[in-house]
N, C-alpha and C positions, 0 to 999 in steps of 0.2 A: 505494499498499500504505500502511497505518496502525502505528504503533508506539504500543504501549501499555504500562504498567507502573506500578511506586509510585516517590515520590517517589524520586530520586538515582539513578534507573534507566539513567538517558543517553542517555533520547530525542532530546533536540534535539541533542546530540553526533552520535549514530550517524547519525539520519535526516540533520543534514546532507551528514555523509562518505557514508552511502549514496545520497542523491539525485545527487549528484555522478559517482559510481561509476556509477550505471546511467541517467545522461543525463536525469533528470525533477525539474521544479519540487519545490521545499520549502518545506511551508507548516509553523509549529510554533504550534499553535492558542492556547496558552498568550501567545506572542510578540503574536502577531494581537489578541487581547483585551486586554492590556495597551498597546499603542497606541489602542485605542480608548477604554478605560477606565479605564486607569493602571493600577497596581501591581497583583499578582494580592492579595496581601495586603491593602492598601489598598479592596479591590474588596469582599473577606470580611467585612472589619473594619467597612465605610460600611453595606454591602447585605447583609449577609449569606450563607452560602454556596449557598441556596438562590439567590439572584438570579446568583451566579457561573455554576449548574448552566443556569441558563434561558440566557443567552447562550453559554456551551458549546454547550449544543443547537442554537440560531437558528445558530450557526455552521457547525454541521456539517451542518443543514438546505442554506447555502449552496454548501457544497463537495461535496453530492450530486449531483455533475453527469455523474459520470462521465468526468468529466477525467481522465487520468493524472498521479498527483503520488507525493511521498513526505509522509507526515504524520506528525507528531509530535504527541500528544494529550495533554491534562494525566493528571496521575496518576486523578484522579475519572472518566475518561473511559471506559475499557472496565470499570470496576466496575457500569456502568448498563448492567443487560440489554437496554434500549431501543436505546441508544448505539451498543451492538455490533451488533442487528441492523441498525442504520441504515447502518454502516460496511461491513457485511459486504454489501452491495448492490454495491458498486462497488470497492471492498478486500479484499485481504489484511491478517490481521489475525497482528500479530506481536506479541509480548510479549517484553519484557526483565525477566530475572527474575535477583534476584541476595540474598544473605542480608542480613536488614536489619542486621547487626553493620558490613559493608561500606559498606551505603547508610549508613549514620551515620556513617564516617568520612567519605565523599563530603560527605553534607549537614553537618556539622557543628553547629553550633547552629538550624542550619533557618532563616535569616536571609532573609526574603521566602516562607516556606512556610509560610503562615499554619496548616495542619492538623497540622506535625512539634510534637508536643507531647506532655507526658509518657504518653500512651495513645498514642502511635503504634505500640509492640505491638501492642495490639487491633485499630487499623484496618490494618494489614500483615494478620493474620490473617485480618480480614474480607473483603479483599480477593481475598485467596489464590485463590480456587475461580474466581472470573471472569475471573482473570487468566490463568487455562489452560482457557478457554473460547476459544479461538482456534487459530487455522492452524498457527500455529507458537511455540514457547515456544525462547529463545532465552539463552543464560546470558551474561548481563552480567556477569559479574564476570572475563571474557576481556578482552585490550587491544581497544579500540574495533577495530583493523584486522583483526581476526580477526573479530569480529562482526560487521561489514559484509562480510566473505568470507563466513562462513556464510549469511549473509540473501539475499547478492547469488546465490549456488551454489542456493538452496533456491527462489530465485524463477524461475531459469532451467531449472529442473527442473520444476518444480511445474506444472501446469495440471489444468481441471475439462472434462469434457463431461458435459451432461446429457441423458439419455434421457426423452423423455415419451411416454408412451403412455396411453390412456384411462384416466382417472382416478387418474393416479400420473405422478410426475417423479423422477429421483434422479440424485444425480452420479456420475460415475466419475472419482475422483480419483488422479491419477497426482502421485505425493511421492515424494522421496529414501528416506525410510524411513518408521516406523510411529509416529514423535513426533507426538501430535496424534490419533492415530485415537480413541482413545474419548472424546474431545471430541467427535469429528465423529458419532460411534456415540449419543454423549448428544442430541445435536440431531438429528439426523434419526430418532430412534426413542424418546425419552424416557425410555429404560430406565433403572429402577433396579436391575436383575437381567438377568445371559446367561447363553448355554451355550455354548461354543467348542467344535465338532467340527472333528477336525482328522486327520492320520494318523500311522502311526509313525515317519515318514521325517520331514515336517516338525514336528509337537507337539515334540520335544525341540530342535529348533534354531529355531523361532521362537515356541511356546506362551509361555514366560515372559514375553515380552515382550509381546506381544497381552494378556496379562492383566495384567500390569503399566498397559500404558494405560487400559484399565478401571477397573482400580482407581482410579489416580489421578481419574477423572472422576468418583468414585463411585458407580459400576457395582458391584454385586456379582456374582462370579463364583463358579457353581459348577462341580465335578470338569468336567474337560474332557472330552467324550467322543472318544476314541481309536481310529481305526479302522485297518483293515490297510490300506497303500496295492497300487497296480498297476489297469490295467485289469482284471484278473483279477480282483478282486473288485470291480467296478462289476456287483453282481447282487441280487437280490430279499431273499438275506439278506440283504447286510452294511445295506442299508436296512432291512428288517426290526430288523436288532440295532440301527441308529441309532435309529427311533422307539423300541424299548424303553427304551434308556438316556435319552431326552429324556421319556420317560414317567416313568421310575423316578425320577426328580431333580423331578416333579413342576411341570413347567415349567406355565404360562400363556398366555393371547395376550400379556401385554405383555412375554414373555421372547422377545427376538431369538434366532437362531439365530446365531453369526457361524461363519463356514464358512472357515478356515483351510486353506490348501492350492492343489493344482491343478486340473486340470479336472475328473478322475475326482471326487475330494472335494470341489468345490463344486456338481457333481451330482449327487452321494450326500445330501449333506446338505440342498442346497435341495429336495432332493426329499421329503425327510422333513420339510423345515419345512412343503411346501406340504399335507402328509397327516395331520402333526399336529394334533390339535383342530380340523382341516379348515382349517387354515393359521395359522403363523406369520411374523410377521417374519423376515426372513433378511437377513446381511451378506456380501458377500463379499470377501473380501481372500486375492487370489490370489498364487500364489507361483511359479509358472512363466509364461513369455513368452506361451506359448500362452494361457494362461487370462486372464492381463490381455487380448490383446485380440481374445478371441474368445467361449470359454465363459462368461465372468463377467458378461457382458454380453448383456443380451437377453433373459433370464427362463426360460430352456429351461434345466428341470431332468429328470433321471432316469437310469435305470439301462440294461442290456442284458439283452440274452436269448439263448438260446441259438440263436433265432433271427434273430438279427438286432442293429445296434449302436441303442442309445439306443432302442429300441422300446416300452418302458415309461416313462413320466414324463409333466409336465405344467408350462403354463408360470405360471411364479410366478417376477414380478418382484424383486429384492434393495430394500434399503431403498438400499443405499449399495453402493458398489463402491469399493474403497479398495488401490489398488496403488503398493505401496513398493518402491522398485527397488532397496532393498538384499537385498529376499530374493530376486534372482536373483543375490546373491553366491555362492550355494552351489551353481547350476543348474552340472551339467557343460555343456561347451562343444557337447555332441550336442543338451540339449536347449533350448538360445537360440535356436541355428540353426531348430531345429527350429518353433519360435516364430515365425520369422520368415515362414514362410511363409504365414500367414494377414495378415500385414501386405502382403505379395505378392498376395493372394487380393483382400484390401481393393481396391488401385491397380488391379488391372486391371479390378475391378468400375465403380469411379467417380472415381478421380482419375489423371488422365494424368501431373498435374507429381507427383505421389509416387511412380507410380511411374518417371519418367526420376531423381528422386533416388535409388531402390535402383540404377536403371542404374548411377549415376556415385558409389555409395557402396563397392561392395564388402560384404565379412564384416567390417571393422574398426564396423561399426556396433553390432554383439551385444556391445561390450567398453564403450563410453562412453556413460557418461549421460545428457547433454544430447542426443546426437540419439534417443538411442534413446526416450526421453522422445515427444521431438517425434513419433516414428513410431508408437511407442503411441497418441497422441491422436487422430493425423489418421486411425488408422485406426477408434478406437473411434467418431469423429464418423461415418464413413461407415456404421456399423453403428449408429450410434443413427438416423441419417436415414431408412437402409430401417426399422429396427424400429419406428417413429414412425408411417409407412405401416401397416404392415402387421404388427402382435403378434405373433399367432396363426399367422404363416407361409399365411394363404389365397389369396396372391398374390404379388406382388412378392417377400416378403422370402425366396422361394427360391432368390433369385439368388445369399443367402450362402453357397448349396450347392456353388458353382462347384467344381468337380474333388472334390469331395467324392462325388459316384456310383462312380466307380474308388477312390477312397479306400477309402472303407469297403467296397468290395467287396476289395481287397488285405485290409485287415485282420482281415476275417473269414476269408478263403483261409488266412491264416497265424495264425489263434486267435489276434490282438490281440497277438504276442508279436516278429513280426521287425522291426517299423515302430516308432518315435515317430509318434504322428498328423500332426504337420506333416509327415514326409516322406512318410506317404501321400499328404495333400494335395497335395504337390510333383508327385510322380508323376501326380496323378490331373490336374492344371491342366495338365500338358505333353500328357500324353497324350489328354485330352479334346480339347484346343485343336487337338492335328493330326488327331482324330476330325470336329470341325467345318471345321478346313478341307478335309481331304477331303469332307463333302458339301457344300461352296459357301458354309456361312455364315459363316467368319469370313476375313479379309484375309490373303491365302497369307505367311507370312515370322512373321504373330503367334505361333506357337510355337514358333521357334526364339528370336524375342524374350524371349520367356517362360524358354525355357530355359536363358539365356544367363544374366538378373538371377535365377532360383534358383540356378544355379551357381555362379556369382562367390559367393553367400551360403554355400557350400557343404551346398547341397540334393540329395541326390539327383534327378536327372531321367530317366534311362531304365528301360527297362521290367526291371524285377529277374527273379530265378529263380524265378517264379511261373507255374502254371500258369493259363493265362488262363481253361482251362474252369472252376478254382475258383471264379474272379471270375466268371465271366459266371454261374455257378448262385447262385451270391449277389446279383446283381442283382435277381434275382426276387421276394427279400425287401426290395428298396429302401423305403423309406416313402416316395419320390418318387412313386410311383408314383399313375394313375389309372386303376385299371381294371388292363387290359392294355398302359395307354400311360404311359409316362415323361416327365415333367415335368424338361426339360435345363435348367438354364441353360450357355447359351455367349453367347461375345463375337464381336461382330464384328469389334472392335478392341479396341485399349487406352483403358476407360474409356466402352466401349459393349456393355451387357450387356443379355439377355432371356432369356426362357424361351422354349423351344419343346415341343413334344411330339411323339413318335414312338414307334414299337412297342419293345419291346424287344428282339425279333429284329431290326430294322433296327440297334440301338445294338450290338447283338453283334456285328454282320456289318462294322460300324465296325471297333470295337474288333480284331477277327480279321484284318482289312487292315490298322491301325497296328502290330500289336504284332507 
């Protein structure tokens, strides 16, 4: 990781302490340049600032080798956009920020700092925007140990997975909070203006913070579009209202839609972005665990219809997904647990090690940010790999519907009111595994193993008080049908998932036997 900031911010001190804390080598670029060419002040006096910058650039190229380290840079390094781009290839960029008056106290007369002069205030203001174009800004006015604690925690919790589909690649960033979000939007969309779309539950909690981040990144923000919350509002009328609101704000194609909310909101806002002006860029800011690990990733957007779930929609990939763990703090415990069903699903599909981790962890993982961050990143990585192979679900991507045949039937049979989506998926995973065991497609005992993991995470696994015939009736409207045949994801064993075709009557008979 690389530290930057103005003169006196404490980059060398913090860098050395941080390197010791996390067990990485420490390199101070000013110290290296001093060793090679003499004191920095003498270099500027004898050769000029341009020569110093050229030497800095040459050193950064030497260090652009992918080796993990903590790097403390000179005050001018982060001020150069080309230097920031180079560093970003292999480093997390962290700016140390403090008021100029405090920096004056630390620097004193500026001995050894050739650019500290009468015009230092102008230089400080000129560099301010560049120091914000980083992954994290940290308050360097705090005691050094506290600064190191914050950066170390940020590094432990943060991570990225990149989703690569034809003609498009975007990051899914897991972060402790929303700080740095505006700068990330600026980098990924180059936006000068944006519209936030949220709902009446999430907006009052997190809307102001999102707007603040965008404004800090010098992005003009229109009046937010606020939609009603809840699956019952995931329909064409809410989508139409969202489009009308966007058009009323006279959006143009360079204005991204910022979708702030859970999976329902993200689907509606994404579908509105896909269809307004034939396609606006959009950014997902998922505020539920379920959305972070599933619906915000992969580009599926749309709304429900009276005949079934997600029957109207599009494939429209986001420019950025920003999963801020802080937004989970306001979630009820039931919502957090529901999100874990999609993590279990991902593990069943493709990661036996992750499944074993879940077997040994239990429900405590939903409360602590570090294990939760790791689970999110691993689940997203699985989905990203599958989506990269099959963006529009013409083949292998359908394995991501594991457990969803039954889950969607349960949701529709209960008018989307009885279960959280993840709860329905949990029941679906176990029920479908029992069906495939009955048909000889799955190793005996796999369904029980899945049920134990889900049950330990506090999720329902037994068949609920729902008429099986109502669920079977809903299956006739399943999107995964191919004529009279159902394209059904099944597991041979954990991390061994494939697609099989069977008739709807045959699947219905299996359900009747199992339930």
